[in-house]
N, C-alpha and C positions, 0 to 999 in steps of 0.2 A: 519052724512054726510049732506052736504049742497046741495040743488038742484040748478042746473044751467038751464038757459033757452035753450030749444032745438033750433036748427037753421038748415038752409039748405045751399045749395051751394052758395047762394048770399053772405054769410058771407065772402067768400074769396075775394070779390070785395069791400065790404062795411065796414068791421070791422075797428074800429079806430086803432087797433094794428095788424100788419101783418108782417110775416117773411117768405121769400121764398128763396130757394136755388135750382138751376138747376145744376145737376151733369151729366157729360158725363162719362159713365161707360164702361170699356172694357170687359163687360160680356153680354151675350145674355139676352134679356128682361125676358124670362121665368125663368132664374136663379135668377135674381134680385127679381122678383115677389115672387118666392119660399122663398127667405130669408125674405121678408117682411110679409109673412103670416105663418112663421115657429112658432113652439110652443114657442120659446123664442125670437120672433121678437124684434128687436132693442136692444137685449142684449149686443151688441157691444158698445152701448152708455154708457159712464161712469156714466152719470147722470140719467140713467133709470135702473129699476130693471128687465127689460125684460117683455114682454107681458104675461099675464095670460088670455087666452081665456076662457070665461065663457059661450060660446055657443058651441054646437057640430058642427063638420064639416059635410057637406060642408058649408062654410061660404057664407053669402050673406047679403042683406039688412036686418037689424034687429039684426045682429051679435053683441055680446057684449064682452068686455074684460076689464080687470083691469090693470092699470099701476102704478107702484111705481116710483116716481120722487124724485130727490135730496135725495138719500139714504133713501127713504121711508118717508121723512117728508111730502110729498104731495102724496096722494093716489087719483086716479081718476078712475071713472067708465065711460066707453065709449060705445056709441051705433052707429053702422054704418048705415048711411042713404043712402049711395051710395056704390054699389059694382058691378064693371064690371070686372069679374074674369079675371085675367091675365094682367090687365092694370090700373085699377083705383079703389080706395076705399077712402071714406071720413067718418069721424065720428064727433059727437059732444060729449062733456063731459056732462053727465046728473047728476052726483054727484061728489063731492070732499070733502075731510075731512077738508079743509080750505076754508073760504069764499073769495077767491082771485079774482074770475071772475064772471061776470054776465052770460057770455057765452064764450065757447072756442071750436074750431074745428080744425081738420087737414085734409089735402088732400094729397094723394099720387098718382102720375101719373107716369107710367112706359111706355116708348115708345121705339120701335125699331128704331135704327139709320141706315142709309145706310151702315155704316161700319160693321154691324152685331152686334154691341154693343147696348147700350141702353142709354136713357136719363131719369133720375129720377128727377122729380120736386116735391119738398116737401114744402107745405105751411101750416103755422100755423096762426090762426087768432082768435081774441077774443076781449073782452071788460072787463077791470078790474072793480072791485068794488072799492068804496072809500078806503077800507082796503087794497086792492091789488095794488092800483095805485102807492104808493111809491116804490113798488118792480119792477117797469118797467125795470130799468137797469139790475136787476138780471134775469128777464125773457129774455131780449135780450142776455145776456151772456149765459144763458142756451140754447137758440136756436142755438147760434153760436157753442156751444160745441157739440150739437146733430149733426149739419151739419158737423163739422170737423171730429167727430168720424165716421160718415157714409161715408164721403169721403175716409177716411183712410181704413175702412173696405172693401170698394168696389174698392179701388185704382182708385178713380175718379179724373177727371180733373175739 
């Protein structure tokens, strides 16, 4: 496994590569949050193998999980540096089996909307290594696939 640089919330404003999608979901925020912290979180995304939490519940800052990406060709270990139960969580990747990134992080924000539904904002941010830089178009397509699958799963606008 290759070590990646830890980061904090500033990465979501400063990283050279960032992808964000804002989804309006016709489900209450607690229901969306529950899906995002389920044992197989993100299992609806075709390009992800579903989360494997490696910390016991209850989750919080310091929680860890492993994710298999692109049919297991990329395996990442994540550490959550922000956890606001029911509304927001953020992690950075601390190890990956391929040296594609200097650092990489994700932020999940779930908010209640006036309609009783929710707004889910998902941001991915990072910096590629020289080895990973040529794969930028693949990363972009992967992120769009994750967003599309999540929109479909939640019936989002």
